[in-house]
VOPAGU-2260 file (C-alpha; in pm, 1 decimal, decimal comma):
REM VOPAGU-2260
SITE   aa  ch    i         X         Y         Z
SITE  MET   A    0    2644,5   -2460,2    3483,4
SITE  ILE   A    1    2695,3   -2617,1    3128,1
SITE  MET   A    2    2988,2   -2464,3    2954,2
SITE  LYS   A    3    3093,0   -2247,2    3231,7
SITE  SER   A    4    3435,0   -2216,1    3127,4
SITE  ASN   A    5    3323,0   -2083,5    2793,2
SITE  LYS   A    6    3081,4   -1807,8    2937,8
SITE  ALA   A    7    3344,8   -1526,9    2886,4
SITE  PHE   A    8    3374,1   -1618,1    2520,3
SITE  CYS   A    9    2992,2   -1629,2    2489,2
SITE  LEU   A   10    2978,2   -1289,0    2632,3
SITE  SER   A   11    3222,9   -1158,2    2362,2
SITE  LEU   A   12    2985,8   -1314,7    2111,4
SITE  VAL   A   13    2708,6   -1132,3    2224,2
SITE  ALA   A   14    2889,0    -808,6    2136,1
SITE  SER   A   15    2960,0    -934,2    1811,7
SITE  ALA   A   16    2585,8   -1027,0    1764,3
SITE  LEU   A   17    2488,9    -693,5    1812,4
SITE  ALA   A   18    2755,0    -546,7    1571,5
SITE  LEU   A   19    2542,8    -348,2    1316,0
SITE  SER   A   20    2236,5    -273,8    1516,0
SITE  SER   A   21    2280,7      70,2    1612,3
SITE  PHE   A   22    2438,2     165,2    1291,5
SITE  ASN   A   23    2145,6      92,0    1039,9
SITE  THR   A   24    2041,9     459,4    1028,2
SITE  ILE   A   25    2390,7     555,4     919,8
SITE  ALA   A   26    2449,7     363,3     593,4
SITE  ALA   A   27    2200,0     447,7     342,3
SITE  GLU   A   28    2020,9     172,2     162,4
SITE  GLN   A   29    2062,5     152,0    -231,5
SITE  GLU   A   30    1745,9     200,7    -410,3
SITE  LYS   A   31    1837,6     202,3    -768,9
SITE  ASP   A   32    1884,6    -105,5    -963,7
SITE  GLY   A   33    2182,6    -311,8    -909,3
SITE  ILE   A   34    2398,5    -497,7    -625,9
SITE  ASN   A   35    2543,7    -311,1    -330,2
SITE  ILE   A   36    2796,0    -500,3    -127,4
SITE  HIS   A   37    2908,9    -344,4     211,0
SITE  GLY   A   38    2954,2    -422,5     584,9
SITE  GLY   A   39    3166,9    -347,4     870,6
SITE  VAL   A   40    3451,9    -478,6    1112,7
SITE  ARG   A   41    3439,9    -433,0    1460,7
SITE  VAL   A   42    3668,0    -440,3    1751,1
SITE  ASN   A   43    3573,7    -474,5    2129,7
SITE  TYR   A   44    3704,5    -379,3    2465,3
SITE  ALA   A   45    3531,0    -507,2    2771,6
SITE  TYR   A   46    3612,5    -484,9    3143,4
SITE  LYS   A   47    3399,1    -681,0    3398,4
SITE  ASP   A   48    3425,0    -583,6    3767,0
SITE  TYR   A   49    3284,7    -940,6    3856,8
SITE  SER   A   50    3563,7   -1118,7    3670,8
SITE  GLU   A   51    3891,2   -1154,7    3858,5
SITE  SER   A   52    4101,5   -1239,6    3529,0
SITE  SER   A   53    3958,6    -933,2    3337,9
SITE  LYS   A   54    4030,6    -712,4    3645,1
SITE  ASP   A   55    4389,0    -852,4    3669,9
SITE  LYS   A   56    4448,1    -777,4    3280,9
SITE  GLY   A   57    4269,9    -455,6    3295,5
SITE  GLY   A   58    4005,1    -582,0    3063,8
SITE  ASP   A   59    4020,6    -746,3    2732,7
SITE  ALA   A   60    4037,5    -612,6    2364,5
SITE  THR   A   61    3936,9    -876,2    2098,2
SITE  PHE   A   62    3821,6    -888,8    1736,9
SITE  ASP   A   63    3447,7    -899,2    1730,9
SITE  MET   A   64    3327,1    -932,9    1392,7
SITE  LEU   A   65    3313,5    -904,2    1011,6
SITE  SER   A   66    2961,7    -841,7     841,1
SITE  LEU   A   67    2882,1    -878,4     466,0
SITE  ARG   A   68    2580,4    -752,3     333,6
SITE  PHE   A   69    2427,7    -795,6      -7,5
SITE  ASP   A   70    2154,8    -559,6    -116,6
SITE  GLY   A   71    1985,9    -589,3    -463,4
SITE  LYS   A   72    1706,4    -455,9    -662,4
SITE  LYS   A   73    1586,6    -508,0   -1030,2
SITE  GLY   A   74    1265,3    -336,9   -1111,6
SITE  ASN   A   75    1012,7    -453,0    -824,9
SITE  TRP   A   76    1213,0    -741,9    -718,5
SITE  GLY   A   77    1507,8    -721,4    -466,3
SITE  LEU   A   78    1714,4    -908,8    -213,6
SITE  LYS   A   79    1901,5    -835,4     123,0
SITE  SER   A   80    2135,8   -1030,9     320,4
SITE  ASP   A   81    2363,8    -985,5     603,4
SITE  TYR   A   82    2607,4   -1256,1     703,4
SITE  ARG   A   83    2832,3   -1248,9    1020,9
SITE  PHE   A   84    3180,7   -1366,2    1078,9
SITE  THR   A   85    3352,2   -1386,5    1434,8
SITE  ALA   A   86    3657,7   -1546,1    1553,2
SITE  ASN   A   87    3525,6   -1850,8    1628,4
SITE  THR   A   88    3194,3   -1909,5    1421,0
SITE  ASN   A   89    2966,6   -1753,6    1164,3
SITE  TYR   A   90    2596,0   -1719,4    1129,7
SITE  ILE   A   91    2323,6   -1545,1     908,6
SITE  LYS   A   92    2139,9   -1266,1    1051,3
SITE  TYR   A   93    1891,6   -1226,8     743,4
SITE  GLY   A   94    1865,0   -1318,8     411,3
SITE  TYR   A   95    1526,9   -1249,5     196,5
SITE  GLY   A   96    1387,0   -1151,0    -126,6
SITE  PHE   A   97    1130,7    -896,3    -166,2
SITE  TYR   A   98     860,2    -765,9    -423,7
SITE  ASP   A   99     714,7    -408,2    -419,6
SITE  PHE   A  100     384,1    -423,1    -538,9
SITE  ASN   A  101     324,4     -63,3    -514,9
SITE  PRO   A  102     466,2     221,2    -317,7
SITE  ASP   A  103     259,1     113,9     -33,7
SITE  TRP   A  104     291,9    -274,2     -16,7
SITE  GLN   A  105     592,7    -498,1     -19,1
SITE  LEU   A  106     636,8    -866,5      22,4
SITE  GLN   A  107     921,9   -1035,5     196,9
SITE  PHE   A  108    1015,1   -1393,7     194,5
SITE  GLY   A  109    1296,2   -1566,6     365,3
SITE  ILE   A  110    1479,1   -1502,3     677,7
SITE  ASN   A  111    1333,3   -1146,4     764,8
SITE  LYS   A  112    1289,8    -951,5    1072,7
SITE  VAL   A  113     973,7   -1044,0    1305,0
SITE  PRO   A  114     745,0    -741,9    1317,7
SITE  PHE   A  115     709,2    -731,7    1696,5
SITE  GLY   A  116     751,0    -418,8    1928,9
SITE  ASN   A  117     901,7    -105,3    1838,9
SITE  LEU   A  118     962,9     -34,6    1452,7
SITE  GLY   A  119    1353,7     -21,0    1507,3
SITE  TYR   A  120    1498,9    -132,0    1828,5
SITE  ILE   A  121    1365,6     -87,5    2202,8
SITE  SER   A  122    1703,7      15,6    2281,3
SITE  ASN   A  123    1976,6     262,0    2191,2
SITE  SER   A  124    2293,4      67,8    2330,8
SITE  TYR   A  125    2520,2    -190,0    2187,8
SITE  TRP   A  126    2395,2    -419,3    2454,9
SITE  PHE   A  127    2052,1    -429,0    2317,7
SITE  GLY   A  128    1722,2    -413,6    2535,0
SITE  LEU   A  129    1620,0    -700,7    2771,5
SITE  PRO   A  130    1339,0    -814,3    2531,8
SITE  TYR   A  131    1620,9    -903,3    2287,3
SITE  TYR   A  132    1751,9   -1190,3    2531,1
SITE  LEU   A  133    1395,0   -1345,8    2546,4
SITE  GLY   A  134    1361,1   -1335,7    2171,8
SITE  PHE   A  135    1146,1   -1006,4    2120,6
SITE  GLU   A  136    1366,5    -761,0    1989,6
SITE  ASP   A  137    1564,4    -772,6    1628,9
SITE  ASP   A  138    1451,7   -1136,5    1581,2
SITE  HIS   A  139    1470,3   -1295,4    1240,8
SITE  ASP   A  140    1275,1   -1624,5    1143,7
SITE  ILE   A  141    1205,4   -1806,9     817,2
SITE  GLY   A  142     871,4   -1687,4     680,9
SITE  VAL   A  143     659,6   -1458,1     472,1
SITE  LYS   A  144     582,8   -1072,4     576,8
SITE  ALA   A  145     372,6    -841,9     409,2
SITE  VAL   A  146     447,9    -450,3     488,3
SITE  TYR   A  147     198,1    -175,3     411,5
SITE  GLN   A  148     278,7     191,9     462,5
SITE  HIS   A  149      79,5     500,9     378,5
SITE  ASN   A  150      28,7     854,4     550,5
SITE  GLY   A  151     187,7     783,3     856,5
SITE  TRP   A  152      31,9     413,7     909,6
SITE  GLN   A  153     245,1      90,5     912,4
SITE  THR   A  154      81,6    -255,5     912,3
SITE  ASP   A  155     289,2    -575,5     933,9
SITE  MET   A  156     163,1    -906,2     889,8
SITE  ALA   A  157     365,9   -1227,2     883,5
SITE  PHE   A  158     370,4   -1609,2     913,2
SITE  TYR   A  159     692,0   -1797,3    1022,3
SITE  LYS   A  160     716,4   -2156,0     968,0
SITE  GLY   A  161    1039,0   -2185,0    1203,8
SITE  ALA   A  162    1353,1   -2020,9    1346,9
SITE  GLU   A  163    1649,8   -1936,7    1104,4
SITE  TYR   A  164    1821,6   -2243,7    1259,6
SITE  GLY   A  165    1738,9   -2587,6    1402,5
SITE  PRO   A  166    1624,8   -2583,7    1772,1
SITE  THR   A  167    1972,7   -2788,5    1877,0
SITE  GLU   A  168    2170,7   -2513,7    1722,0
SITE  ASN   A  169    2299,4   -2235,0    1955,3
SITE  LYS   A  170    2466,9   -2046,3    1689,8
SITE  ARG   A  171    2245,6   -1792,1    1589,2
SITE  TYR   A  172    2203,2   -1413,3    1594,4
SITE  ALA   A  173    1885,0   -1383,8    1765,9
SITE  ALA   A  174    1705,9   -1571,3    2071,8
SITE  ASP   A  175    1510,9   -1875,8    2002,3
SITE  LEU   A  176    1367,7   -2155,9    2172,8
SITE  TYR   A  177    1641,2   -2445,0    2229,2
SITE  SER   A  178    1650,4   -2803,4    2251,2
SITE  GLY   A  179    1906,1   -2953,1    2466,1
SITE  THR   A  180    2029,8   -2990,9    2817,9
SITE  ILE   A  181    2078,8   -2652,1    3057,6
SITE  ASN   A  182    2174,9   -2685,8    3400,7
SITE  GLY   A  183    2050,9   -3060,2    3422,2
SITE  THR   A  184    1711,2   -2974,0    3255,5
SITE  GLU   A  185    1629,0   -3158,3    2927,3
SITE  TYR   A  186    1464,5   -2947,8    2681,1
SITE  HIS   A  187    1285,7   -3064,7    2358,7
SITE  ASN   A  188    1119,0   -2746,7    2232,2
SITE  GLU   A  189    1108,4   -2613,0    1884,4
SITE  GLU   A  190     935,1   -2294,0    1738,1
SITE  THR   A  191     674,1   -2329,1    1477,8
SITE  ASN   A  192     385,0   -2200,3    1302,2
SITE  GLN   A  193     408,9   -1841,4    1406,2
SITE  VAL   A  194     191,9   -1543,7    1306,2
SITE  ASN   A  195     245,1   -1188,8    1396,0
SITE  LEU   A  196      59,6    -854,6    1352,2
SITE  ARG   A  197     174,4    -514,3    1417,1
SITE  GLN   A  198      12,0    -171,2    1374,9
SITE  THR   A  199     179,7     165,9    1411,6
SITE  TYR   A  200      79,6     517,8    1343,3
SITE  THR   A  201     372,6     802,8    1319,2
SITE  MET   A  202     258,9    1154,0    1395,4
SITE  ASP   A  203     474,6    1416,9    1248,4
SITE  TYR   A  204     496,5    1762,8    1398,1
SITE  GLN   A  205     749,7    2057,2    1418,5
SITE  GLY   A  206    1063,6    1929,4    1565,0
SITE  GLY   A  207    1008,5    1583,6    1553,3
SITE  SER   A  208     761,1    1296,3    1550,5
SITE  THR   A  209     599,0    1029,8    1770,8
SITE  THR   A  210     506,4     650,1    1664,9
SITE  PHE   A  211     236,8     466,2    1875,5
SITE  GLY   A  212     195,0      93,7    1806,3
SITE  ALA   A  213      84,9    -233,2    1929,1
SITE  SER   A  214     196,0    -583,0    1841,0
SITE  VAL   A  215      83,4    -951,0    1882,2
SITE  GLU   A  216     270,4   -1289,5    1831,6
SITE  ALA   A  217     125,7   -1625,0    1858,1
SITE  GLY   A  218     284,5   -1977,5    1759,4
SITE  GLN   A  219     336,0   -2341,5    1856,0
SITE  ILE   A  220     594,5   -2513,4    2060,1
SITE  TYR   A  221     667,1   -2845,0    1904,6
SITE  ASN   A  222     804,8   -3113,3    2157,3
SITE  SER   A  223    1048,5   -3331,5    1951,2
SITE  GLU   A  224    1039,9   -3618,6    2198,9
SITE  THR   A  225     674,7   -3672,1    2237,8
SITE  GLY   A  226     539,7   -3496,8    1910,9
SITE  ASN   A  227     291,9   -3281,7    2102,8
SITE  ASN   A  228     255,7   -2910,6    2055,6
SITE  GLY   A  229     233,0   -2667,1    2296,7
SITE  ASP   A  230     152,3   -2282,4    2259,6
SITE  ARG   A  231     307,5   -1963,3    2302,9
SITE  TYR   A  232     208,2   -1574,9    2275,3
SITE  ALA   A  233     314,5   -1228,0    2329,6
SITE  PHE   A  234     161,9    -880,6    2293,0
SITE  ALA   A  235     306,0    -537,5    2338,3
SITE  ALA   A  236     202,7    -167,7    2341,8
SITE  HIS   A  237     496,1      65,1    2254,7
SITE  LEU   A  238     593,3     416,1    2160,6
SITE  ASP   A  239     888,5     613,7    2001,0
SITE  SER   A  240     892,1     981,5    2029,4
SITE  THR   A  241    1153,9    1238,8    1911,2
SITE  PHE   A  242    1170,2    1589,7    1972,3
SITE  LYS   A  243    1464,1    1852,5    1894,6
SITE  GLY   A  244    1722,8    1582,4    1929,7
SITE  TRP   A  245    1555,6    1405,2    2216,3
SITE  ASN   A  246    1414,9    1055,4    2205,0
SITE  LEU   A  247    1177,0     856,4    2445,0
SITE  GLN   A  248    1110,6     491,5    2396,0
SITE  LEU   A  249     854,2     325,0    2620,1
SITE  GLN   A  250     723,2     -56,8    2593,6
SITE  ALA   A  251     519,0    -285,5    2812,2
SITE  MET   A  252     493,3    -653,9    2694,9
SITE  GLN   A  253     352,1    -990,7    2818,1
SITE  TYR   A  254     458,5   -1329,0    2719,0
SITE  GLU   A  255     425,2   -1681,3    2770,9
SITE  PHE   A  256     573,9   -1999,3    2664,9
SITE  ASP   A  257     349,5   -2297,6    2742,0
SITE  ALA   A  258     537,8   -2612,2    2618,6
SITE  ALA   A  259     396,6   -2943,1    2576,1
SITE  ASP   A  260     521,5   -3228,9    2817,6
SITE  SER   A  261     751,5   -2970,3    2992,8
SITE  ALA   A  262     994,9   -3102,4    3290,8
SITE  ASP   A  263     938,7   -2779,2    3464,0
SITE  HIS   A  264     653,4   -2558,6    3320,8
SITE  ASN   A  265     796,5   -2258,8    3514,6
SITE  LYS   A  266    1101,0   -2217,6    3280,6
SITE  ILE   A  267    1217,1   -2274,4    2946,0
SITE  GLY   A  268    1546,7   -2289,4    2739,6
SITE  ILE   A  269    1665,7   -2008,0    2499,8
SITE  SER   A  270    1974,1   -2003,1    2303,8
SITE  VAL   A  271    2152,8   -1704,3    2116,9
SITE  VAL   A  272    2507,3   -1644,0    1971,8
SITE  SER   A  273    2670,6   -1993,2    2081,9
SITE  TRP   A  274    2508,7   -1995,9    2431,2
SITE  GLN   A  275    2200,0   -2138,0    2617,6
SITE  PHE   A  276    2035,2   -2025,3    2915,7
SITE  GLU   A  277    1695,6   -2055,3    3105,5
SITE  VAL   A  278    1406,3   -1792,3    3133,6
SITE  ALA   A  279    1094,8   -1770,7    3318,4
SITE  SER   A  280     822,7   -1928,8    3081,4
SITE  LYS   A  281     585,7   -1628,9    3143,9
SITE  GLY   A  282     624,0   -1277,5    3247,9
SITE  GLN   A  283     617,4    -916,9    3186,8
SITE  VAL   A  284     877,3    -684,1    3048,0
SITE  TYR   A  285     904,7    -307,0    3064,4
SITE  SER   A  286    1146,7     -82,7    2866,1
SITE  ALA   A  287    1210,2     273,5    2918,6
SITE  ASN   A  288    1503,5     440,7    2732,3
SITE  ILE   A  289    1582,4     803,4    2680,6
SITE  ALA   A  290    1833,2     951,7    2443,3
SITE  LYS   A  291    1972,3    1282,1    2329,4
SITE  THR   A  292    2159,0    1343,3    2016,7
SITE  LEU   A  293    2387,8    1641,1    1935,8
SITE  ALA   A  294    2523,2    1730,3    1604,3
SITE  THR   A  295    2885,7    1809,8    1590,7
SITE  ASP   A  296    3132,7    1962,8    1301,7
SITE  TRP   A  297    3270,8    1589,5    1250,4
SITE  GLY   A  298    2957,0    1381,5    1303,6
SITE  SER   A  299    2728,1    1331,5    1592,0
SITE  ILE   A  300    2717,3    1202,8    1941,8
SITE  LYS   A  301    2424,4    1045,7    2125,2
SITE  PHE   A  302    2380,7    1009,9    2501,8
SITE  TYR   A  303    2139,4     725,1    2647,2
SITE  ASN   A  304    2016,5     530,5    2917,5
SITE  ASP   A  305    1829,1     216,4    2854,9
SITE  PHE   A  306    1639,3      36,7    3130,8
SITE  GLY   A  307    1448,3    -299,5    3122,6
SITE  LEU   A  308    1265,5    -477,8    3407,8
SITE  MET   A  309    1144,0    -850,2    3360,8
SITE  THR   A  310     875,6    -964,5    3614,2
SITE  PRO   A  311     823,3   -1349,1    3628,2
SITE  ASP   A  312     450,3   -1440,1    3655,1
SITE  VAL   A  313     495,7   -1820,8    3731,6
SITE  ASP   A  314     387,5   -2060,0    3982,0
SITE  ASP   A  315     722,9   -2072,1    4167,1
SITE  ASP   A  316     739,5   -1782,7    4436,6
SITE  SER   A  317    1125,3   -1820,6    4452,9
SITE  TYR   A  318    1152,7   -1661,2    4101,6
SITE  ASP   A  319    1296,7   -1311,6    4097,5
SITE  ASN   A  320    1301,2    -994,8    3889,3
SITE  SER   A  321    1545,3    -941,4    3626,6
SITE  MET   A  322    1690,8    -604,1    3559,8
SITE  GLN   A  323    1940,5    -439,1    3308,2
SITE  ASN   A  324    2049,5     -84,5    3282,6
SITE  VAL   A  325    2284,5      62,4    3019,0
SITE  LEU   A  326    2426,8     420,9    3031,2
SITE  GLY   A  327    2617,8     505,2    2729,4
SITE  ALA   A  328    2725,6     722,5    2445,4
SITE  ALA   A  329    2734,3     669,4    2071,4
SITE  ILE   A  330    2977,9     858,5    1853,6
SITE  SER   A  331    2938,1     861,0    1473,9
SITE  ALA   A  332    3225,3    1007,2    1265,8
SITE  GLY   A  333    3249,7     930,2     898,3
SITE  PRO   A  334    3271,5     555,2     841,6
SITE  THR   A  335    3335,8     501,5    1207,7
SITE  TYR   A  336    3070,7     419,6    1487,8
SITE  THR   A  337    3191,8     415,4    1869,4
SITE  GLN   A  338    2965,9     297,8    2148,7
SITE  ILE   A  339    3107,2     328,6    2511,7
SITE  ASP   A  340    2864,9     150,2    2745,5
SITE  PHE   A  341    2830,6     107,0    3122,2
SITE  ILE   A  342    2621,2    -225,2    3184,8
SITE  MET   A  343    2470,7    -309,4    3506,6
SITE  GLY   A  344    2282,8    -632,3    3536,3
SITE  LYS   A  345    2074,9    -777,3    3816,9
SITE  ASN   A  346    1969,1   -1171,1    3795,1
SITE  MET   A  347    2038,3   -1101,2    3432,6
SITE  THR   A  348    2199,6   -1333,0    3192,5
SITE  PHE   A  349    2523,1   -1214,4    3022,4
SITE  SER   A  350    2558,1    -909,1    3248,8
SITE  THR   A  351    2596,2   -1092,0    3601,4
SITE  ALA   A  352    2846,4   -1331,2    3735,4
SITE  ASN   A  353    2625,1   -1588,3    3879,4
SITE  ASN   A  354    2277,6   -1537,6    3739,6
SITE  ASP   A  355    2299,7   -1683,0    3372,6
SITE  HIS   A  356    1920,8   -1665,2    3343,0
SITE  ILE   A  357    1616,1   -1429,6    3346,5
SITE  GLY   A  358    1356,3   -1431,4    3596,1
SITE  LEU   A  359    1473,4   -1734,7    3776,7
SITE  PRO   A  360    1564,0   -1754,1    4149,7
SITE  GLU   A  361    1842,6   -1514,0    4205,9
SITE  VAL   A  362    2201,0   -1604,4    4326,5
SITE  GLY   A  363    2279,7   -1322,4    4564,4
SITE  ASP   A  364    2139,4    -959,2    4571,1
SITE  ASP   A  365    2380,9    -732,5    4384,1
SITE  TRP   A  366    2393,4    -535,9    4075,8
SITE  ASP   A  367    2678,4    -659,9    3876,2
SITE  LYS   A  368    2869,2    -397,0    3638,4
SITE  ARG   A  369    3091,7    -405,0    3318,6
SITE  PHE   A  370    3231,2    -161,1    3093,2
SITE  ASN   A  371    3215,3    -196,0    2706,4
SITE  VAL   A  372    3368,9     -13,6    2419,1
SITE  SER   A  373    3301,8    -117,7    2062,0
SITE  VAL   A  374    3452,0      69,9    1761,9
SITE  ALA   A  375    3331,3     -22,8    1405,3
SITE  TYR   A  376    3440,3      71,4    1079,0
SITE  TYR   A  377    3185,1      56,2     787,9
SITE  PHE   A  378    3237,6      35,3     428,1
């Protein structure tokens, strides 16, 4: 495996990449004119039962990340940005301008969030859901997006020219196609000319609400060596329902990467947060998450379990399912946010010892386990 000695470092970077994801609903956005500068600092503790060095040391505590956000608004014009600094690298999460045509319509231009899947996240945990590692959760690319919201309906329409960084760069917040060598296979793929459409409807009722939705994504895969274009697509149906502190998230999606002039059409290269790995080029992904939030005198605590299953749908019968389950709790108290997660992975990148991929033939037949605690202070 390429850069195998750096894998522990890259696992830590995944944690830093997900730093502010679950806290977005805690820090309110400033709506009045002016510039608001804010962010967060995070530290992390990780214990991996599949790492002898981790067990010998009783786990590792590290500095994860400093995030700086700039939100500005003047009249109908505004900007939003988030830049991340870790111990070894830095990268942008998003940075875009926007214009509010009226209370219903907003236009965003720059590196903005790709409208695919659940409106927020298809996860509760610090570790994100399985779709994140395929590029279908909390992805941000360069393009233009129009957002319409009225009477519970939300329509997102977007065009993205490309990913936020070039295809040979693995220093990125969200997963994108990768150009380079992984496990001896050479990839020359680049995301380009992507369109997205998402439609949701939120139904409010006493004690909560339910959001129903569907998403479609389609784009090209440019081969930088041959100059030819392949295709890619994904579609999903999703639901996010709350009732008296309970939350249920369900999502089913289908995806396919049909790269031009591929060395192996059954798999493709992905990069995220200073690492690269391979995934099955076609498959289905199912997510089922449940959570319960309890209010306290000092804040709140949310208990959750997030489960993801990926089933490959390629010509090679030796390709296996990938699974990830995260059982955890998120504690909000003033400016601090702590997440305690017990992660189990099977044939899954970043959470297993010998299976740094998604949907490829499995090495062994075990669930690997890790324990993670992240503590953040937001300002």
